[in-house]
C-alpha positions in Angstrom: 79.7 117.7 94.2 82.4 119.1 96.5 81.6 116.6 99.2 82.0 113.7 96.7 85.3 115.0 95.4 86.4 115.1 99.1 85.2 111.5 99.6 87.0 110.4 96.4 90.3 111.6 98.0 91.9 112.6 94.7 95.3 113.1 96.4 95.5 109.2 96.7 95.1 108.7 92.9 98.8 109.4 91.9 100.0 106.5 94.1 97.3 104.2 92.7 98.5 104.6 89.1 102.2 104.4 89.9 102.3 100.6 89.4 100.4 100.9 86.1 102.9 103.4 84.8 105.9 101.3 85.9 104.4 98.1 84.4 103.7 99.8 81.1 107.2 101.4 81.0 108.8 97.9 81.5 106.6 96.7 78.6 108.1 99.4 76.4 111.5 97.7 76.8 110.3 94.4 75.4 110.9 93.7 71.7 107.6 92.1 70.6 109.1 90.6 67.5 111.8 88.8 69.4 109.5 87.5 72.1 106.7 86.6 69.7 104.3 88.7 71.8 103.0 92.2 71.7 104.8 94.9 73.6 103.4 98.2 74.9 99.9 99.0 73.8 98.3 102.4 74.4 94.8 100.9 74.9 96.0 98.7 77.7 97.7 101.7 79.4 94.6 103.8 79.2 92.2 101.1 80.4 94.6 100.0 83.2 94.9 103.6 84.5 91.1 104.0 84.5 90.6 100.7 86.3 93.2 101.5 88.9 91.6 104.9 89.5 88.2 103.4 89.9 89.5 100.8 92.3 91.2 103.4 94.4 88.1 105.5 94.6 86.1 102.5 95.5 88.6 101.7 98.3 88.3 105.3 99.6 84.6 105.3 99.6 84.5 101.9 101.4 87.1 103.2 103.9 85.1 106.3 104.6 81.9 104.3 105.4 83.7 101.4 107.1 85.6 103.5 109.6 82.4 105.4 110.3 80.6 102.1 111.0 83.3 100.8 113.3 83.6 104.0 115.2 87.2 104.8 114.1 86.2 108.1 112.6 85.5 110.2 115.6 86.5 113.5 117.2 89.8 112.1 118.3 90.9 111.2 114.7 94.0 113.2 113.6 93.5 113.3 109.8 90.9 115.3 107.7 87.3 114.8 108.6 85.6 112.1 106.5 82.4 112.6 104.4 80.1 110.2 106.2 81.5 111.2 109.6 80.7 114.9 108.9 77.2 114.1 107.7 77.8 115.5 104.2 77.1 112.1 102.7 74.7 109.6 104.3 75.6 105.9 104.7 72.9 105.0 102.2 74.3 107.4 99.6 77.8 106.1 100.2 76.7 102.5 99.7 75.1 103.4 96.4 78.2 105.2 95.3 80.3 102.1 96.2 78.0 99.8 94.1 78.2 102.2 91.1 82.0 102.6 91.4 82.5 98.8 91.9 80.4 98.1 88.8 82.4 100.6 86.7 85.6 99.1 88.0 84.5 95.6 87.0 83.4 96.8 83.6 86.6 98.7 82.9 88.7 95.8 84.1 86.7 93.3 82.0 87.2 95.4 78.8 90.9 95.8 79.6 91.4 92.1 80.1 89.5 91.2 77.0 91.3 93.6 74.8 94.7 92.6 76.2 94.2 88.8 76.2 91.2 88.0 74.0 88.9 85.2 75.0 91.2 82.6 76.6 91.6 80.8 79.9 94.0 83.6 80.9 91.1 86.0 80.5 89.0 84.1 83.1 92.0 84.0 85.5 92.5 87.7 85.2 88.8 88.4 85.7 89.0 86.4 89.0 92.0 88.5 90.0 90.0 91.6 89.2 87.1 90.4 91.4 89.7 89.8 94.1 91.0 93.3 93.7 87.4 94.7 94.0 86.8 92.7 97.1 90.2 93.8 98.6 89.2 97.5 97.9 85.9 97.1 99.8 86.9 94.8 102.6 89.8 96.8 103.9 87.7 98.5 106.6 84.1 97.9 105.4 81.8 95.1 106.6 82.3 92.5 109.3 85.8 91.5 110.2 87.6 93.9 107.8 91.2 92.7 107.2 92.5 96.2 107.8 91.4 95.9 111.4 93.4 92.7 111.7 96.7 94.2 110.6 96.7 92.9 107.0 96.4 96.2 105.2 100.2 96.4 104.6 100.2 93.0 102.9 97.2 93.9 100.7 98.9 97.2 99.6 102.2 95.4 98.9 100.4 92.9 96.7 98.0 95.0 94.7 100.1 98.2 94.5 103.3 96.3 93.8 103.3 92.7 92.6 99.8 92.6 91.0 99.9 96.2 89.7 103.3 96.1 88.0 103.5 92.4 87.0 99.9 92.3 86.0 100.1 95.4 83.8 103.4 94.1 82.2 101.6 90.8 81.4 98.6 92.5 79.9 100.8 94.4 77.6 103.2 91.6 76.6 101.2 88.4 77.4 104.4 87.0 79.0 106.2 87.1 82.3 109.8 87.9 83.0 111.3 87.2 86.5 113.3 90.5 86.7 110.0 92.4 86.6 109.5 91.2 90.2 112.3 93.5 91.4 110.6 96.9 90.6 107.2 95.4 91.4 108.5 94.6 94.9 110.2 98.0 95.2 107.0 99.9 94.6 105.0 97.5 96.7 107.3 98.4 99.6 107.1 102.1 99.0 103.3 102.0 98.7 103.1 100.0 102.0 105.2 102.8 103.5 102.5 105.3 102.7 99.9 103.2 104.6 102.4 102.8 107.4 102.7 106.6 107.8 98.9 106.8 107.9 98.8 104.2 110.6 101.6 105.8 112.6 99.7 109.0 112.5 96.4 107.3 113.7 98.0 104.9 116.2 96.3 106.3 119.3 92.8 106.5 117.9 93.2 103.1 116.1 94.2 101.4 119.3 91.3 102.9 121.2 88.9 101.9 118.4 90.1 98.3 118.2 91.8 98.7 114.8 94.8 96.4 115.2 97.1 97.7 112.5 100.7 96.6 112.3 101.7 99.9 113.9 99.3 99.3 116.9 100.7 95.8 117.2 104.4 96.7 117.1 104.3 100.1 118.7 105.6 103.5 117.5 109.3 102.8 117.9 109.3 99.5 116.0 107.0 101.1 113.4 109.7 103.7 112.6 112.2 100.9 112.0 109.8 99.1 109.9 109.1 102.2 107.9 112.8 102.8 107.3 113.0 99.2 106.0 110.0 99.8 103.6 111.4 103.0 102.1 115.1 102.2 101.9 114.3 98.6 100.8 112.2 99.9 97.9 115.0 102.3 96.8 117.7 99.7 97.2 115.8 97.3 94.9 115.5 99.9 92.2 119.2 100.6 92.4 120.0 96.8 92.1 117.6 96.5 89.2 119.3 99.3 87.4 122.8 98.1 88.2 122.1 94.7 86.6 119.9 95.8 83.7 121.3 99.2 82.8 121.6 100.0 79.1 121.5 103.8 79.4 122.4 106.4 82.1 118.8 107.7 81.8 117.8 104.7 83.9 119.3 106.5 87.0 116.8 109.4 86.7 114.9 108.1 89.6 117.8 109.1 91.9 116.6 112.7 91.6 113.9 111.9 94.0 116.2 110.6 96.8 116.4 113.9 98.7 112.7 113.8 99.2 113.0 110.4 100.9 115.9 111.5 103.0 114.0 114.4 104.3 110.9 112.3 104.8 112.7 109.7 106.9 114.3 112.4 109.0 110.9 113.9 109.7 109.5 110.5 110.6 112.2 109.8 113.1 112.1 113.3 114.7 108.3 113.8 114.7 107.5 114.7 118.4 103.8 113.4 118.1 101.8 111.2 115.8 99.9 114.3 114.6 103.2 115.7 113.3 103.4 112.8 110.8 100.3 114.0 108.9 102.2 116.1 106.3 104.6 113.1 105.7 101.7 111.1 104.2 101.6 113.4 101.3 105.3 113.7 101.0 105.9 109.9 100.7 102.9 109.4 98.3 104.1 112.2 96.0 107.8 110.9 96.3 106.7 107.4 95.3 104.7 108.8 92.4 107.7 111.0 91.3 110.0 108.0 91.5 107.6 105.9 89.4 107.5 108.7 86.8 111.3 109.1 86.7 112.0 105.4 86.8 109.6 104.9 83.9 110.9 107.8 81.9 114.4 106.3 82.3 113.2 103.0 81.0 111.5 104.5 78.0 114.5 106.7 77.1 116.8 103.7 77.5 114.7 101.8 75.1 
């Protein structure tokens, strides 16, 4: 069981649920009676969290197997050893686990969408979106021509951990869309893309040698640091702007308590002497983003 927990990469799960928490907190601010639509619903939150966790685990399993198949997981890799690479889990076992996890994710998502929207045309559209999310989780590094090897991983993370995660969760709660929800959705999409960028900066040498053309490999280490600063500061600035324009309570500024973590993180990214030295910053930014999501959401709830 230990090898499977390692393959699940439980440390990635807090980031995966951040957008669900934020989307649900935004729904708490909606007055259902005024809008004529339901507001926050506990069943939607629980099922959305479960679906997000299953999709993240699926992505992690597919990434483990995919990088092994493409030769990216080798003795030169900086990060922790993967399960298939080490021989703890065979490729056949990993494929079976992917099928089971994918089926559970689809089932959980289908129940979520049906409970949230009933049997409507919108239900079908969200089911198609769910299938796209499953495909994105698998195709990042697994199979022929994975999009992660073409430098499209950042865009996928931005979309599914930001826009789709936050706006989709908000819609499932409220059955409506409000344009201002796009601001925090974009913010957490940028921060989540930053986590992937740290990972890719750490692995730049091995990725380049293995033919994995991430954005970092394409732009080089120096430009990747500039890009990283844009992702992190851009996300935080958007949260500040959102709060400035929609503040109804001082509690909404609670997320600023996480700023020191980001300041230290960016300093470490810029001063890291080698790609290997960036490894601890992957955890720092992931936890910082999760903490920001919690504080931002708590501020919204207390403001309501």
